[in-house]
N, C-alpha and C positions, 0 to 999 in steps of 0.2 A: 510832229510834236505840238501839243496844244499850248496856248498862251497862258500867261499868268492868271487871267481872269477865270479860266476853266478849272483851276485847282480848288479843291475843297479844303478849307482851312483845318488843320489838324489841331485838336485840343492839346493843351500842355500835358506832359506825361504825368505830372503829379495829380491831375484830375482823373486820369483813367485808372490809376492804381497800378500801372505797369511799372516794374522796377526801372529806375533811371540809370543808364550807364553812359558815361561821357566824361568830359573834362570839367573840373570845377572852375568857376569864374575867377579870373585873375591869377590863378596858380598854374594853369597848364597841366596839372597832374590829373591822371585818370582816377575817377572816383569809383568806389565799390558800389554794387547794386544797393539801392535803397527801396524798400518795400513800404509803400504808404498804406496798403490795405491788404488783408488776407483774402478779400473777395475780388476776383477779377471781374471788371465791368465791361468787358468786350461785348459788343452787341450779339445777341442770340446765345451767349455762353451761359450755362447753368451755374448757379452759385455752388460753392463748396458744400453747403448743407443739402442742396437739392441733388447733387451728384453722388452723395454718399449712399452706398447700398446698405439697406437696413440689415442688421444681424439676423441670421436664421433663427427662427423660433421653432423649437421642437414641438410638434403637435402632441398633445397628451394622448397616450395610448388608452383606449377604452378597455378596462379590465373585465374579464368574464366573471360573472357570478354564477356559482354552481351550488345551490343550496346554501349552507352556512360557510362556504369556502369562496375565497377570491383566488382565481386561477392566474398564475403568472406564466413564465416561459416553459416550453416543453423540454423535458429532460431525456426522454427516451420513447421509443415506439417499437412494439413487437407485433407478432401476428395475431395477438388476442387483445391487447390493451395498449393504451398510451399512458405515459406518466408525466405529470406536470408538477412544478413547484407551486405550492398553494399555501394560503393562510386560512386557518380556521378562526373566524371572528366570533368573539363573545361580547359580553356586556362590559361597560366601562373601558372600552378600548383594548380589551384582551385580544391577543392574536398569537397563534401558534403555528410555526412553520411545519409543514408536512409534505410528504411525497404522495400526491393524489394519483392513484392508479385507476383508470376508467376503462371499462370494457368497451370494445368497439360496438357501435350501435347495431350493425348488421349481424352480429353474432348472438344477440340476445334471444333470437328465435331458436337457437340451437341449445337444447337442454343439456347436452354434454359439456359445452363450453361454460354454460352458467354454473353447472354443478362443479366443474373444475375450479372456476373462479371463486365460488363461495367456499369450497373446500380449502383453498389456500388460506383464505382469511381465517377460517375456523382453526386451522392448524397453527398458523403463526400467532394467533391470539393466545394460544396455550403456551407458546414458547417464550418464557420470560427468563432471559439470560443476557448478561452484558455483551456477549459476543454474537448476538443474533438481533437483527433489525426488528423492531417491534411493530405490531399492527395496532392501530388505535380505534378504527371504526370500519364497519361494513354496512353499506346501505344501497338504496336505489332511489334515484331521482328521475322521474319519468320512466323511460325505458333503459336508462343507463345505470348499470351496477358499478360501484366504486369501492375501493379500499383506501383508507387513509393510513399511511405508514410512516415510520420514523424517517426523517430526512437526515442522512448521514453526510456531512461535508468531508470531502477527501477523494483521492483517486482510487480506482480499482487496482487490484494487484496486477492485472494485465497491463494497465497503463504504466505502473511502476516498472515492470519488467521491460516493456518496450522503451521506456525513457532511459533506463540504465543501459540497455544495449545501444541506444542511439548515441549516448555520450561516452561510450566505451568504459562503462563501469559495471560492477557486479554487486548484487545485494550481499552485504556482509553476512558471513555465516551465522554470527550471533543474532542478527536481525531476522534471518530466515528461520532459525530455530524458534525464536520467540513468536513469530507469526504462526508457525505450525503448532506450537503449544496452545495458543489461543484458539486455533481452529479445532484442535482435538477437544478442547473444553466445550466448544459449541456443539460438535457432533455427539459427544457423549451425552450432553443434555437432551439433544433431539432423539437419539436412539433409545434413551431410557424414559422417554415421555410416557406418562400414564393417563388413562381416562379418569372420569369421576369415580368409577368403581375400583380404581387401583390397578387395572390391568394394563400391561405394557402395550403401547400402540404399534411397536415395531416400525417406527417411522424411518423412511429411507429418503434422503434428499434427491439422489439420482442425477445431480448436476453440479458436483463439486469441481470447480474450475476457477482460474484466476479472475475471470470476468464477474464472478459472483462473490468476490471477496473485496471489501472496501477497507482501506487503511484510513481511518478517520484522522482528522487534524489533531486529535488528542492522543493518537497513538494506539487506540483500541481497535482491534480487528473485528470486523462485522461480517458475518455470513448472511447472505441475502437470497432471495428468489426461491421460495419453496413452492413455486407454481406447478411443478411436475412431480412433487414428492408423492410417495406411496406409503400407505399405512394399512393396518389390519382391517380397518373399516371399509376400504376401497379395494375390492377384489374383482373389479371389472376387467375383462380380458383385454390385453393389449392387442392392437391391430397387428395382423400377421406382417412381419417384415419391418415394423416400425420400432426403432430404438429411441426412447425418449431420453434426451440428454445429448451432449456433444460427443461425437464418436471418438475423438482423441482422448477422452477421459473416462470412457466406460470400462468396466471390468470385463475380462474375457468371458467369464461364465455368463454374464448378462447377454452377450451376443448369441448364446445358445439357449437362453430362456430361463436361467436361474438368477434369482435376485434376492439378496438379503443385505443387511447393513454392512457387511464386509466389502460390498461393491463401493460404498462411499470411501472406505479406507484405501482402496485401490486408486480411486480418483485423487485422494489426498496424496498418495505416493507419487502420482504423475505430477501433481502441482508442486510437491517438494522438489522433485528432480528439476523442474523447469526454473524454480526460484533459485536453486543453487547453481545451475549452469547457465541460465539466461537463454536457453534454447528449447524449442518444442521437442517433445520426446517421440511421439508416435505420428505426428502429422505427415500425411502423404500428399501426393499430387491430386489424388481423388479420394472421395470418401471410402470407396472400396479398398483402395490401398491403405488408407488409415486403419480400417478394421482389420485388414490382414496384418498390419504392423502390431496392432494391439494383441493379436492372437499368437504371432510367430516371431516377431523381431527380437533379436538378442538385445538385452538391456545392459548397457554399460554403466558402471557405477558413476555417480556424479563427480568423483575425484578425477576421472579421465579428462574432464573439461575444466574443473576448478581444483587446483592443487591444494587449496586451503581446506578442503573437505577431508577429514581424517577417516580412518578405516571404520571406526565405531559409527559415525554418522552414515557412511556408506551402507553399513549393515542395516541400520534402522530404515533407510529409504528402500533398499532392495527387499526387505521383509514386507513392507507395504505393497511392493510391486510384484510379489509372488503370484504367479498365475494359478497356482493351486490354493484355493481359499483356506484350506486347512493349515497351510504353511504361512499364511498371512497373519498380521495382527488381528486378533479376534475381537478386540474392543478398542474404541478410541482412547479409553483410559489407559490401556496397556501401552499404546504408542506414546501417549503423553508422558507416562512414567519414564520410558526409555529416553525421550528427548530431554526431560528435566534432569535426569541423571547425567546425560552427556553435557548439558550446560554447566552443571555443578563441577563435574570432574575436569573439564577443560577451562574452568573459570572464565567462560565467555558468556555468562548469563546477561541477557539484555532486559529491558523494561519498555513499557509503552512510551516513555520519554525518549528512549533511543530510536524507536520507530518514527516518532514524530519528527525528531531532529534530522534523521536520515532522509525522510521524504521531503522535508522542507529544503534541505541542501540539494537534493537531487533535482528538484524542479526549479530551483533558483539559479542553477547553472544554465546560462543562455548561450545559444549558438546564433550568431548574427544571420547566417544564411537561412535558417529555418526555425526561427524562434517560435513562430505561431504554430508550428506543427506539434510542438511539445507542450504548449500551454494547456492546462486542464481547468475545467470549471469546478470551483470548490463545492458548488451545489450539485454533487454527484448523487444521483437518485439511489435511495436505499433499495428500491425494487427494480433495479436496472434490468432490462430485458435484452438478452443476447439474441435478438430476433433473427439477424441474418444467418448466424451460425446454426441456430436451431432449425430455421427454415431449410437451410441446405442439408442439414442432417436428416430431416424427415423426407425431403425429396430423394436423397440418396438411398434412404431405406426403402422408399417406394420403388426405386430402380432395382434394388436388390430383390424385392418381392416379385418384380416382373421377370426376373431371371436374366438380367443383363450380364451377370457374372456368375455362372454356375459353380465356380470354385469356392464361393462363399456360402456356407450353410445359413439358412434363414431361421428366424424365430417363427415357428408354426404353432406353438402352444403358448397359453398364458404363462407369464413368469411364475415360478414357484415361490410363493410367499410364506412357506412353512417357517415358523420362527426358528432361529438358530438357538440350540440349547445353550443356556448360560454356562460359561466355563466354571469349573470347580476351583481353579486357581485364582489368585488375586492379580491385579495389574502389575504389582511389583515383581511377580515371578518372571516377567518378560524383560525386566531391566537387568543389566549386568550387575554382578555382585559388587556391593559398595566396599572399598578397602577399609580395613580397620584403622581407627584413628592412631596417629603416631604418638609415642610417649611425650609427655610434657618436657620441653627443653631440648628435644632431639633436633629441632630445626636450628637451634643455636649452634649445636655441635657440628651439624652439617655445614652451616655457613662458615664456621671456623676452618673446617677441612677444605672448603672451596677456596678460602683466602690463602691458606697455606700452599695449596696446589698452584694457585695463580701468582703468588708472591713468595718466592723461596726464602727471602730474608725476614718474612713476617715473624718467625719464631725466635729470631735473635734480638729482637727489640728489647726485651726485659733484661737479659744479661748485659747489654751495652749500657743501659740506663744505670744499673748497679755499679758498673765499673766507673762510669763518670762521677757518680756520687761519692765513691770511695776516694777517687783522686782529689776531688774538691775538699773532702774532709781532711785528707793528709796535708794539703797545702794550707788550709786554715790552721791546722795544729802547728805546723812549722812556723807560720807567721806569728802565732800567739806566743810560742816559746822564744822566738827571737826578740820580741819586745819585752819579755820577762813577765808575762801574765801568769805563768805557772812553770813548774820544774819539768823540763823535758825528760830528764833521766827517770824521774819518778813515773811520768806518764808512760814511757816505753816499758818500764818494769811492770806497770799495771796491765798493759796490753799483753805482755808475754804471759802473765799469770792468767789473763782472761782466755787466751787461746790455747 
């Protein structure tokens, strides 16, 4: 042990800034810690300011400039193009949000891809309807072709169906009917589109499916993606064995090579069945099995899975799903008329506001275990590409063409684009007969009968009231006669003469 001279004198605690813990002088009581400084002055120790980690500063993201557009996040990608959210910049700070669809650079050398891309823009630019996403601009910058399209905020119908199934809910029948009515409006406008000479283009969408339907945040339904549509001006032969569109939504006759606008109505029937039941109708384990289901599977009415669907709505959906095109709805207007009549007759008519409120409530319901799985980006692209499903469909078609399953007949001829003769009847002919209006006041009588049947004493109220009034009148008369206000005998004689 070293002597006292070897010890280094310790400075007083109040000079080091270390809290002093000990007994106060003269009292013998233990004192509370006393901090003389916020900065510890122990040798080689960093000050509090020096040891603080500076906050993270997010590096500014360098935005891409593409001609007059500022490109933001990517919204979708397919086998032919990518889609980004973008802003079209103008003078004086003008900016417009768009969905910028740009063709993949390595495809620009393929004239067929370029022709298809340009054709989509030309067709969509003619389609001016509130239920169809609009196209604003078509151009080329360098070797990249692009289409500037309407940016529709909201989830796709496919996302809505998946979300409802995940939270054990179903799309209300009235909401489903309103969605179908708006889609019928969009299809009727597309099917009746005419060129500058006034001739019908016989436009066919060929890809009616929940992934190509957006429910906007305002409740308006938007039909998107006319990238594989067919019209009178494009009669190029379809490759043998290739079915353009998602196999689970194609019409049976299209798998044999026949194509007209009634194929879109079959796809709309499949979509209607799935919205009402929350389950896929024809989807099989393989694409070949899916095609076989489209051709042969027995179709159960939606009411089997959803008891809220009545017989009339069953009939409307099953008519759209008729495998014989002649037994199907011949026009989208005819199907819309039947749906509108059903909404009126059942008093379940909805509006875009009801769609908006339902979607908001559906996605606001959170599940702690998998909340992120169901969140959707409000900036859903209006030109969303179902790339994976389309790619798998074309690969499966190629497998069919190679003879992997000889039990499935192939498309070996170009689709028949002969225009369907216009029906001589009006769309209202397809709707059930509207019942005649009831006579004025009949509902009051019916309500009285219902009350009498549910309340047996309801009809005795009036006689009881009269009896009570008569007794009160007699008592008042007797009291008045007792105090001498009038002659009781004369009053009784008058009453005898009266009766």
